N, C-alpha and C positions, 0 to 999 in steps of 0.2 A: 304635473311635473313628473318626469321620469329620469331614470339613471341607466347607465350602460354597464353590462357585465359581459364577460367572455365565457363562452361555453364550447367545449370540444364535443363534436358529434361525428358519428361514422359517415364517411363519404356517401354511402347509399342513402342514409337518412337525409343528408343535406340535399341530395338530388331529388328525393321524394318531396321534401319541403319546398324546394324551388318550383317543382311542377305544380304543386298544390297552390302556391302563392300566385303563380302565373295564371292558372286556370280560374282562380277566384278573384283576380285583380286585387289581391291584398299583399301586404308585405310579409316576408318571412318573420320579421320581428313581431308582427301581429299574432301569427300562429304560435310562436314560441312563448310570447307573453301570455296569451290565452291559455295555452296548455299548462304553463306553470301555475297560473291562478287556479285552474281546476284541480291540479294535483295538490297544491298547498291546502286548498279548502277541504279536499277529501282527507288528507293526512291529519289536518287539525281536527276534523270531526271524529276520525277514528281514534286518535289519541285521547280526545275528550271523553269519548264513550268508554274506552278502556279504563280511564281513571275513575269515571263515574261508577262503572260496574265493580271495580276493585273496592271502592268505598262501600258499596252496598254489600259486597261479599264479606267485608271486614266487620260489619255490624254484628252485635250480639244477636244470636238467634237466627242468623242467616241460614237458609235451607239450600241444599244442593241436590243435584241428580248424580248418582254414581256414574263414573266414566264408562263402566262396563255396560250400563243400561243404555247410555247414549250410543255407544259403539254398536250394540246389538240392533238398536232401532235403525241407525243409519245403514247398516249392512242389509237390513231387510227391505230397504227402498227398492221399488220396482219389481219385487218378487211377488209371487202369488200369496205369500204369507207375510205381507207387509204389516209390521207392528204399528200400534197406536203410539203416539209420542209418550215417553215416560213422564211421570209426575214427580215433583219434589217430595222427599221423605220428610 
């Protein structure tokens, strides 16, 4: 069973969606529904991981890597002096 919702989209996006639907012999509803399912799954996963990591970080004795160490490591990426990943203190 399915239900109907109304979504406002940019005219150019609608045109692209129409072309895609026609080229694949699928409905525009199929693509919109499929895209929403993927986005919702991704967002649910991301929110779940954030909550899980916050719980871990809130535990007594949690260890962290200082922001400055991460920043220096990231800035070194792709350089001749690329650093090794920092470790928790």
